[in-house]
N, C-alpha and C positions, 0 to 999 in steps of 0.2 A: 166734564172739563170744557172750558170756554174755547171756542174756535179761535185760531190765530188770525189776526188781521194782516192781509197783504194787499196793498193798494194796486189797482190796475195800473199798468204802465202809463196810461193816459192821465192818471191822477197824480203821478209822481211830480213833485215840484222841486226846482233847483234849490230853493231856500231850505227845504227839508234835508236834502242831500248835504248841503253846506253845513247845516247844524249838526247832522249825524257825524260827519267827518271832521268837525272842528275839534272834537276831543281826540287827543293823541292815542288813547287806549282803543277807542272805537276804530280809528283809522288803522291801527296795528291789527286789530281783530279782523277787519275787512281784508287787509292785505294778506293775513295768514290764510283766510278762506280762499282768496284768489290764488295764492301761491300753491296751495294744496291741489288745486285743479279738480277737486271732487268734493262730495258732501262731507262736511266735518261736524262731529259732535261738539257741543259746547265745551266740554271738558278738554278737547284736543287743542283749543286755542286759549286756555285760561292762563298759561304761562307766557309772559311777554319778556323775553330776555331773562334777567335774573329776578324778576318779580312775578308774583302770582296774583291774579285778580280774584277777590273774594266772590263766591258763588252768587251772593245777592247783587253785587255790582255787575257781575257778568250777565245775569239775566236781564238787567235793565239795559245794558249796552246792546244786547241782541234785540231787545224790543225796539229800541230807537233805530237801529239799522234796518230792522224788518219794516217798521212803519214808515221809514223814509223811502222804502222800495229798493233797498240795496241788496237784501238777502231774502231768500225764501226758507222758512223753517218748517220742518215736518216732524211730527211725533212718531217715534218708533219705540213702543213700550214706554219705559221711563226715560228714554234718551231723546233728546231733541237734535235733529240733524239739520245742518244749514248748508245752503249753496248760494253762490253769488248770482245776482241778476245783471252782471256786468254788461252782457251783450244787449239786453233790453234797454238798460239805461244809456249805454253808448249810442244805440240807434236813435234814442229820443234827444239826448244832449251830447252830440259828438265832441269828444275831447275833454269833457268836464272832469270825469273821474281820473283820467290820465294826468291832467294838470294838477289835481289835488294830491294824488299819490306821488307824483314826481316832486312836488314841493316838499313833502315829508322826506322823500329819499334824499333830496338835495341838502336838507338840514341834518342828515345822518340818522333819520328815523328808520323804522322798520317797514317802509312803505312800498318799495318797488315790487310789483307783483303781477301786473296784468299780462295774461297770456297774449302773445303776439304783439305786445306794445314795445315801442322802442324806448329803452331807458338809457 
């Protein structure tokens, strides 16, 4: 099995974060991972409201989030577990993630999620 790519925090770029979170499904997935406050299996975030994201699309969304530096994924048997890199990204780009997630929340999206953030 191929190793998963996780960029070093120094290599994370704001344009990659903006691209990753420009898709409402990816933003909702990221928000769900943040809201859970712990490692989440891919299948745990496949349902967004009343819709279910197909497995093929879900794996691509996780890849984009991972390669943007927003999540860290670990294989556990056949399951992939994901956790947020919020604190690392927040230290590098203060306020960026909160601004994006708050913008989705203001539009009625499923975005408000950050631990300790003021929503």
